[in-house]
C-alpha positions as CSV (number, residue, x, y, z in Angstrom):
1,M,-20.2,151.7,47.3
2,D,-19.7,148.6,45.4
3,I,-22.3,146.0,45.4
4,H,-21.9,142.2,44.1
5,S,-24.4,139.9,44.7
6,V,-23.1,136.4,44.3
7,V,-25.1,132.6,43.5
8,G,-24.2,129.7,44.9
9,L,-25.5,126.1,44.4
10,V,-24.2,123.0,46.1
11,E,-25.9,120.3,46.2
12,L,-26.0,117.7,49.2
13,A,-27.0,114.5,49.6
14,Y,-29.8,115.4,52.4
15,A,-30.8,119.5,50.2
16,F,-29.5,122.0,48.3
17,I,-28.5,125.4,49.3
18,D,-28.6,128.1,47.8
19,V,-25.8,131.1,48.8
20,T,-26.7,134.5,48.2
21,C,-23.8,137.5,49.5
22,K,-23.7,141.0,48.8
23,D,-20.2,142.1,49.5
24,T,-20.0,146.1,50.2
25,F,-16.9,148.1,51.2
26,E,-17.4,147.6,54.9
27,R,-19.4,143.4,55.4
28,R,-20.6,140.5,53.4
29,I,-23.8,140.1,54.4
30,C,-24.8,135.8,52.9
31,V,-27.9,134.6,53.0
32,E,-28.6,130.9,52.6
33,R,-31.5,129.2,51.8
34,S,-31.3,125.0,53.2
35,V,-34.2,123.0,50.9
36,K,-35.7,120.0,51.8
37,G,-38.7,118.8,50.5
38,S,-41.3,121.5,51.1
39,E,-39.2,123.1,54.5
40,T,-37.5,125.8,53.7
41,T,-35.2,127.3,56.5
42,E,-32.7,130.7,55.8
43,Q,-29.9,131.7,57.6
44,V,-28.4,135.1,58.1
45,N,-25.1,135.7,58.6
46,V,-23.2,139.5,58.5
47,V,-19.1,139.2,58.3
48,R,-17.0,142.8,58.8
49,H,-14.0,143.1,57.2
50,K,-11.6,146.3,56.9
51,S,-11.5,147.9,53.6
52,N,-8.5,146.0,52.0
53,K,-10.2,142.9,52.4
54,L,-12.6,141.8,50.2
55,W,-14.0,137.9,49.4
56,I,-14.8,136.6,46.2
57,R,-17.1,133.2,46.8
58,Q,-16.5,131.3,43.6
59,N,-20.0,129.5,42.2
60,S,-17.8,125.9,41.4
61,F,-19.1,123.8,39.5
62,S,-18.1,121.3,42.4
63,E,-18.7,123.3,45.6
64,L,-19.1,126.1,47.2
65,S,-15.0,127.6,48.3
66,V,-14.3,131.2,49.6
67,M,-11.1,133.0,48.4
68,E,-9.6,136.5,50.6
69,F,-8.4,139.0,49.0
70,S,-4.3,139.9,50.2
71,T,-2.9,142.6,51.3
72,F,-0.1,143.7,48.4
73,T,2.4,146.9,49.1
74,H,5.2,147.3,46.6
75,D,8.7,147.9,47.4
76,D,9.2,151.2,46.3
77,Y,13.2,151.0,45.2
78,A,12.8,147.6,43.7
79,D,9.6,148.5,41.9
80,G,8.0,145.3,42.9
81,F,5.0,143.5,44.8
82,I,5.2,142.2,48.7
83,S,2.1,140.1,49.8
84,D,2.6,137.5,52.8
85,K,2.3,134.8,50.3
86,G,5.6,136.0,49.2
87,D,7.5,139.2,47.0
88,Y,8.0,139.2,43.8
89,R,10.2,141.3,41.6
90,I,9.7,142.9,38.2
91,I,11.5,141.6,35.3
92,R,9.8,143.0,32.8
93,D,6.8,144.6,31.4
94,L,4.5,142.3,29.1
95,G,2.0,144.5,27.7
96,S,-0.8,147.5,28.8
97,G,-4.4,148.0,27.6
98,T,-7.6,149.5,28.7
99,F,-7.5,148.7,32.2
100,G,-3.8,148.2,33.2
101,T,-0.2,146.2,33.0
102,V,0.7,142.7,33.0
103,Y,4.2,142.2,34.0
104,Q,6.5,138.7,34.2
105,T,8.2,138.0,37.4
106,T,10.1,136.4,39.3
107,K,9.4,133.3,41.6
108,R,8.6,132.3,37.7
109,R,4.9,134.6,38.2
110,V,3.0,136.3,35.9
111,I,1.0,139.4,37.5
112,K,-1.4,141.5,36.1
113,E,-1.9,145.5,37.8
114,I,-5.7,146.5,37.7
115,V,-6.9,149.9,37.8
116,G,-10.3,152.0,36.5
117,M,-12.3,148.7,37.4
118,T,-15.0,148.4,40.7
119,R,-14.3,146.0,43.1
120,A,-17.7,144.1,41.6
121,Q,-16.3,144.2,37.5
122,F,-12.7,142.5,38.9
123,Q,-14.5,140.1,40.8
124,Q,-16.4,138.9,38.5
125,E,-13.2,139.2,36.2
126,V,-11.7,137.0,38.6
127,M,-14.4,134.3,39.1
128,I,-14.4,133.9,35.2
129,Q,-10.4,133.7,34.9
130,M,-11.4,130.5,37.7
131,K,-14.6,129.0,36.1
132,V,-12.4,129.3,32.7
133,Y,-10.1,126.7,33.9
134,E,-12.1,125.0,36.5
135,A,-14.1,124.0,33.6
136,V,-10.8,123.5,30.5
137,P,-7.2,122.8,33.1
138,N,-4.4,124.8,31.5
139,S,-6.5,127.0,29.1
140,C,-5.7,129.7,31.1
141,P,-3.7,130.4,33.7
142,K,-4.3,129.0,36.9
143,I,-4.1,131.7,39.8
144,H,-2.7,131.6,43.0
145,D,-3.6,135.1,44.8
146,V,-5.7,137.8,44.2
147,G,-5.4,141.0,45.7
148,V,-5.4,145.2,46.4
149,L,-2.0,146.8,46.3
150,E,-2.7,149.0,49.7
151,D,0.5,151.5,49.4
152,D,-0.9,152.7,45.6
153,Y,-2.8,156.2,46.3
154,E,-5.3,154.3,43.4
155,R,-5.2,150.9,45.2
156,P,-5.1,148.8,42.4
157,F,-5.8,145.5,42.1
158,I,-3.7,142.9,41.7
159,I,-4.1,139.6,40.1
160,V,-1.1,137.2,40.7
161,M,-1.0,134.0,38.0
162,E,1.3,131.2,36.8
163,Q,4.4,131.9,34.4
164,F,3.8,132.0,30.2
165,D,6.6,133.3,28.2
166,N,5.1,135.9,26.4
167,T,1.6,137.1,24.6
168,A,0.9,135.1,21.3
169,Q,1.1,137.7,19.2
170,K,4.8,137.9,19.9
171,I,5.4,134.8,18.8
172,L,3.3,135.2,15.6
173,Q,5.2,137.6,14.6
174,Q,8.2,136.0,14.3
175,N,6.8,132.9,12.8
176,P,3.3,133.4,11.3
177,A,4.0,130.2,9.6
178,M,2.4,128.6,13.5
179,I,-1.0,130.5,12.5
180,P,-2.6,127.3,11.8
181,D,-2.1,125.8,15.3
182,F,-2.3,128.7,17.4
183,L,-5.8,128.9,15.7
184,R,-6.1,124.9,15.8
185,Q,-5.2,125.3,20.0
186,V,-8.0,128.3,20.6
187,A,-10.5,126.7,18.8
188,R,-10.0,123.1,21.2
189,I,-10.4,125.3,23.9
190,L,-13.3,127.5,23.0
191,Q,-15.2,124.1,22.1
192,K,-14.6,122.9,25.4
193,L,-16.1,126.2,26.6
194,E,-19.3,125.6,24.1
195,P,-21.5,124.3,27.0
196,F,-20.5,126.7,29.2
197,E,-22.1,129.8,26.7
198,F,-18.5,131.5,26.9
199,N,-17.3,134.2,24.7
200,H,-14.1,136.2,25.1
201,R,-15.5,139.3,23.6
202,D,-11.9,140.8,23.8
203,F,-10.3,138.4,21.6
204,K,-7.0,139.0,19.9
205,S,-3.6,137.2,20.0
206,D,-2.2,139.4,22.6
207,N,-5.0,138.5,24.9
208,V,-3.7,135.0,24.7
209,M,-0.8,133.7,26.0
210,Y,2.0,131.1,25.5
211,K,4.3,129.2,26.9
212,M,7.6,127.1,25.9
213,E,6.9,123.1,27.1
214,G,9.8,121.4,25.7
215,D,10.0,122.1,21.7
216,K,6.0,122.3,21.8
217,V,4.2,125.6,22.9
218,R,1.3,126.1,24.4
219,F,-1.6,128.9,24.5
220,A,-3.8,129.9,26.7
221,L,-6.1,132.4,27.2
222,I,-6.2,135.7,29.4
223,D,-8.1,138.9,30.3
224,F,-11.2,138.1,31.2
225,G,-12.7,141.8,32.0
226,F,-15.0,141.2,28.5
227,A,-15.8,138.0,29.1
228,C,-19.1,136.1,29.5
229,I,-19.5,132.7,31.0
230,T,-22.8,130.9,32.5
231,V,-22.6,128.7,35.3
232,G,-25.9,126.6,36.6
233,G,-27.5,129.1,35.3
234,K,-26.0,131.4,36.4
235,K,-24.5,134.3,33.9
236,Y,-21.3,135.9,34.9
237,A,-20.1,138.9,32.2
238,G,-17.5,141.4,32.2
239,T,-17.7,145.2,32.2
240,T,-21.2,147.1,31.6
241,Y,-20.6,148.0,28.2
242,F,-20.6,144.5,27.7
243,K,-23.7,143.9,29.9
244,K,-25.7,145.8,28.0
245,T,-25.5,143.8,24.7
246,A,-28.6,141.9,23.8
247,K,-26.8,138.4,23.4
248,C,-24.2,137.1,25.5
249,F,-23.2,134.3,23.6
250,R,-22.2,134.5,19.5
251,K,-20.7,130.9,18.9
252,S,-18.5,132.3,16.2
253,R,-18.0,135.7,16.7
254,D,-14.2,134.9,19.2
255,L,-13.0,133.5,16.4
256,A,-13.8,135.9,13.8
257,Q,-12.3,138.4,15.9
258,M,-9.4,136.6,16.5
259,V,-9.0,135.0,12.4
260,Y,-9.7,139.0,11.7
261,E,-6.9,140.3,14.1
262,V,-4.2,138.2,12.9
263,E,-4.7,138.7,9.7
264,R,-5.0,142.4,9.6
265,Y,-1.8,143.0,11.9
266,T,0.6,139.6,11.4
267,P,3.4,140.8,8.9
268,N,4.9,138.7,6.5
269,I,2.0,136.5,6.3
270,P,2.6,133.4,4.1
271,E,0.3,134.0,0.9
272,N,-1.5,130.5,1.6
273,I,-1.4,130.8,5.1
274,R,-3.7,134.5,4.9
275,T,-5.4,133.1,1.9
276,F,-6.8,130.6,4.6
277,L,-7.1,133.5,6.6
278,R,-9.4,135.6,4.0
279,L,-11.3,132.4,2.7
280,L,-12.7,132.2,6.6
281,L,-13.5,136.0,6.9
282,T,-15.9,135.2,3.7
283,F,-19.2,134.9,4.6
284,D,-23.2,135.7,3.9
285,I,-24.8,138.1,6.0
286,N,-29.3,138.1,4.5
287,G,-27.3,137.0,1.1
288,T,-24.8,139.6,0.2
289,K,-21.4,138.5,0.2
290,C,-19.2,139.7,2.7
291,E,-15.2,140.2,3.3
292,M,-14.5,140.8,6.7
293,F,-11.1,141.3,5.8
294,K,-12.2,144.2,3.1
295,G,-14.4,146.0,5.5
296,C,-17.8,144.0,4.1
297,P,-20.2,147.2,3.4
298,P,-22.0,148.5,4.0
299,H,-20.9,147.6,7.5
300,K,-18.0,149.6,8.5
301,I,-15.1,147.5,9.3
302,D,-11.6,149.8,8.8
303,E,-10.0,148.9,11.7
304,W,-10.0,146.8,15.0
305,L,-12.3,148.8,17.4
306,D,-14.8,148.1,14.9
307,T,-15.2,144.3,15.2
308,Y,-17.0,145.2,18.8
309,T,-19.8,146.3,17.6
310,F,-19.8,144.3,13.6
311,L,-19.3,141.2,15.6
312,D,-22.6,142.5,17.8
313,N,-25.0,142.4,15.5
314,D,-27.8,139.6,15.0
315,A,-27.3,138.8,11.5
316,V,-24.0,138.5,11.4
317,E,-23.4,134.8,12.2
318,N,-20.2,133.8,10.5
319,P,-20.5,129.2,10.2
320,N,-16.5,129.6,9.4
321,T,-15.2,130.3,12.6
322,T,-17.1,128.3,14.6
323,P,-15.2,126.5,17.1
324,E,-16.3,123.2,14.5
325,G,-16.1,125.0,11.5
326,M,-13.0,126.3,12.1
327,L,-11.9,123.3,13.7
328,R,-13.1,121.1,9.8
329,A,-11.1,123.7,7.6
330,L,-8.2,123.7,9.5
331,D,-7.8,119.6,9.0
332,F,-8.6,120.3,5.3
333,F,-6.0,123.0,4.8
334,E,-3.7,120.7,6.9
335,E,-4.0,117.9,4.3
336,H,-4.7,119.6,1.1
337,G,-3.6,123.6,1.4
338,I,-5.4,125.9,-0.9
339,E,-6.6,123.6,-4.0
340,A,-7.3,124.9,-7.4
341,C,-10.7,124.6,-9.1
342,K,-11.1,126.4,-12.6
343,N,-11.1,129.6,-13.6
344,G,-9.1,131.4,-10.5
345,F,-11.7,129.5,-8.1
346,V,-10.3,127.9,-5.1
347,V,-11.6,125.6,-2.6
348,H,-13.1,126.7,0.1
349,P,-11.8,124.7,3.5
350,A,-14.4,125.2,5.9
351,K,-17.2,124.7,2.7
352,E,-15.1,122.0,0.7
353,E,-16.8,124.2,-2.7
354,C,-15.0,126.4,-5.4
355,V,-15.4,129.9,-3.9
356,P,-13.6,132.6,-6.0
357,K,-10.3,133.4,-4.5
358,P,-9.5,136.2,-2.0
359,S,-7.4,139.6,-3.4
360,A,-3.9,138.9,-2.7
361,E,-3.6,142.1,-2.3
362,V,-2.0,143.2,0.9
363,V,-2.9,146.3,2.5
364,T,0.0,147.8,5.0
365,P,-2.0,148.8,8.7
366,K,-1.8,151.2,10.8
367,D,-0.6,150.1,14.6
368,K,-3.8,148.3,15.8
369,P,-5.5,151.2,17.9
370,V,-5.9,150.2,21.4
371,T,-7.8,152.4,24.3
372,P,-5.5,155.1,25.8
373,V,-4.3,153.7,29.4
374,A,-5.9,156.6,31.6
375,S,-3.4,158.9,32.5
376,K,-2.1,158.4,36.5
377,K,-1.0,161.2,38.7
378,C,1.4,160.8,41.4
379,P,1.6,161.9,45.1
380,E,3.9,164.1,46.3
381,G,7.4,162.8,46.8
382,K,6.8,160.3,43.9
383,E,7.3,160.0,40.3
384,L,5.8,157.7,37.9
385,N,8.1,154.8,36.6
386,P,7.3,155.4,32.0
387,A,8.2,151.0,31.6
388,T,5.8,150.3,34.5
389,R,3.1,153.1,34.9
390,R,3.6,152.7,38.7
391,C,4.5,155.1,40.7
392,I,7.8,155.2,43.1
393,K,9.6,157.3,45.6
394,K,11.4,159.2,44.2
395,C,15.6,158.5,44.6
396,P,16.9,160.9,47.9
397,P,18.9,162.8,47.2
398,P,22.2,162.6,46.0
399,K,20.6,159.4,45.1
400,V,20.0,159.2,41.6
401,R,17.9,156.7,40.1
402,N,19.7,153.7,37.9
403,P,17.1,153.3,34.3
404,K,18.4,150.1,34.2
405,T,17.6,148.2,37.7
406,R,15.4,150.7,39.1
407,R,17.3,151.0,41.9
408,C,18.5,154.2,44.1
409,V,22.5,154.3,43.5
410,K,24.7,157.0,44.7
411,K,26.3,157.8,41.0
412,L,25.5,155.7,37.5
413,K,28.8,154.4,36.2
414,T,29.4,156.3,32.9
C-alpha cells in the first residue's frame, strides 16, 4: 500500500492553515490545522474513493488546489487513449526510457505513459512538473490531465501535456551549431529555478523538448521522475534512489551533466563549439585538474551513466556549469569565439584567462547507454505493439493488422 503525504500552506487574512494529507489505495485522510494567535484547531476529513481514483494536492505558491485523476482506457485497434476529456490517437513514439514511453498524439497533445512507478513516485513527478511550470511559465510542458490507464493490466499512469515537436537531441543532431542557443535557454530556466533549489538530476538532451515558434526554437524541460525542488521549506524529490543522496540541490550539477552528454554523443559538432564545451568541462577538484570529457582520473567517467555518481560527489563543484557561469561563458564565446593566447593556449570563456587548449581528438562513442525498459508480458488475447510497447487486442480472424495504421483489416494491400 502506497502512502504519500503532502503538506500545503495557505496564508489567509486571519490565519494560516496547515493541511496534511495521506493518500492510500482506498481513502484520503486530511488533517486541517488552523492557527490564529495562540489558538489552534484541527479537523480530520476522510474521503473514500474508488481504486481507480487518486488525488494530487498541489502545494501551490499562491493557493491550495486539488487535481483528481481521470480514468483512461484505450482504443484497442486504433492504439489510442480515451478519457472523458478527449480521445487521443497515437501518431508516433517520441522515445522510451526506464519508466515508460512518450507519444505524440492527436489534439496537439503529448502523452507520457509510465510503468514501474509507485503512486507516490508518480504523484511527486506530476507535482514537481506543476511547480516548475508555475515558477517559470513555459519552462516545461503544461499538464492538461493525469490519470490511470484502467483497462491495461499493468495500470500505467498517464500524463497529458501540451504538444512539442520532438526532443532537443533530435534537433541538435540535425543542427549542432544550435548548441550554444540551446545551452543559453536551459541555463536561463535553471537560473530562474535556483530560488526553489531545483535540480533535474537526469539532465540530457532527450529530456528536453523543442517547439518551433515562427523562425525561433523554444526548449522546455521534461521527465521530472528524478527531479528535486523545495517549496515553502518542503522538499519534493523523485525516485527512492535519489532521496538517499546527501544533497538534493547542487548548483553546477545539471548543466555539467548536460554539457557532458551533448559533447560526447552529438555528432559533427563544429570544432570551435566542441572546444568551448570541453573548456566548460575542465575544472579543479581539490586542487587537481579534472577534464571531465577525458574521464577525470582517478574518477571513473567512461560513459553517460557514470555522471550520476560522479556529480553526486561533494567534492565536485564545477563553477563553469552553474547557470551564472554558463551564461557568462556563452556571452564571451558569442562575442570573441575561441580566442587564442600564446603557446597554444586559449582564453577560457568562463574564467577569461589563458589556459591550455583542450585536446581536439574526437572519440567515436558507443550508443548512449540507457537503463533497459522493463519487459512487458501481455495477457491472453492481447499482443505487444513493438512500436509503442502497449498490449492491444489481437485481430479476430480472418482479419490481420496493418503495420502502418495498426488497425485490423480484412487483408493487406500488396
